[in-house]
Steps between C-alpha positions, in 0.01 A plus 500: 500500500713809534740622238870559535436875508246458781741285700785748466270793578380318812859448614589868446190619685557262792875552537544865407162674530343323798223721628548766232264582216601296197226621264755683282727196470467426129713244323720777357537699824873566553571334832863610518467868403199535732696357792266206558790261435855604589824311438441264792145456375631389160700229678185391684305493172774296329498251788121473487491447122776241523319301769147535365567437132796263541750718319860431604631811673813489282275532193345827617685805366488783752393754243267748675290532184383139551353601837386857434132411458261211541484468121881482477515235773228298332676516162827399666343199675327388180826526309707328769259211543470444124878477459526263798269246334 
């Protein structure tokens, strides 16, 4: 069974780094400052998280810090799914 972090990392690698070396992609790697994820990419990530983890899109604050790294996304999803229960 894969973890939330592994799932999110897999999505980032597939959607934003397809064919590129992802060995340096740690959970704290800044995806926005590095240019891996741009503003349109944040929208794609929000849409993916909403669909995959059943988080109503209206409940997702578009704060870039929530999507800056895999760790931040994971923490956001954990928080959002706990409050939805």
